[in-house]
N, C-alpha and C positions, 0 to 999 in steps of 0.2 A: 490503508498504509501499504499493504502488500501490493495493491494495484499500482500505487505511485512508485513503489520500489521497482516494479517491473517496467513501467513506462518511462521512468526517468533514470533510474539507477542502472538498469541493465545496459542501455546504450553507453552510459559512461563507463561501466565496467568493461564492456567490449572494446571501447576505444582505448582504455588503459592497457588491456591485455594485448591488443594489436600494437600499440605503441611500444610496449615492452618487447614484443617479438619482432618488431621491425616491419610488420606487414601493414603499412599505412593504406595501401589501396584496398585491401580487404576490409579494413576498418571503415573506410568511407562507404563501401557497399553495404556493410552490416548496419551502420548508422542510418543509412537511407531506408532500409527495410523496416527499422523500428520507428521511423518518423511517422508512418501512417498509423501505427498502433498508438503512438504517443498523441497524435492529433485527435484520433477518435476518442481516446480516454478523456482528454481535456474538454472535448465537446460535450461529453456526458458525465462530467464529474459531479454535478449536483445529484443526478439519479444514482450514481455510484455511492455517494455520500448518504443518501436516503436509505439505500439498501444496506449499507454498512451499519447505520444507526438501528435499523430494524433487526439486524443480526445481533448487535450488542444488547438490545433490549430483550430479545428472545433468549440470548445466552444468560442474561441476568435473571430472567424469570425461571429458566431451567436450573440455574445454580441455586436460587432460593428454594425451589421445590425439592431439589436433591438434599439440601441442608436441613430440611424439616425433619428428616428421619435419621440423618447421619451427620456428625460433625467431623470434618476432615482437616481442620486448620485453615489457614489463610488461602483464599482462592487465587493463587498466583496466575493461572492461565487466564481467568476472567479479568483480573486486574491488568494483565498485559494487553488484552483485547481492548479494554477501555482506554488504556494509554495510547494504543495505536490509533484508535478512533479520534481521540483528541489531537494527536499529532497530525493525522490526515486533515482534520479541519484546519489546523494551523497552517499546514502546507498550502492548502487550497486558498485560504485567505491571503497568505503571503504572495502567491502567484497572481491573484487578482489585484493586489495592491501595486504590483510592479508595472 
């Protein structure tokens, strides 16, 4: 999810900031520089998704191991990482459907 926010959200945010400041030529240059990163990430999105899944599974295992000895309430950070992974899968599937 974070990678998708960088590759797709950052250029949109830059375009919005440039539009608000009136620097449209600067926005065009900035958007062009992010296009290569965006293209690279979309070429490798399956591997990024596999790495993300591995990190979520590892985080789940570490969370379970930590909770064997201590109870700290609901694991909000881990739940958020699972939510981000599911959202990332949904975004990739939506992009492929278009």
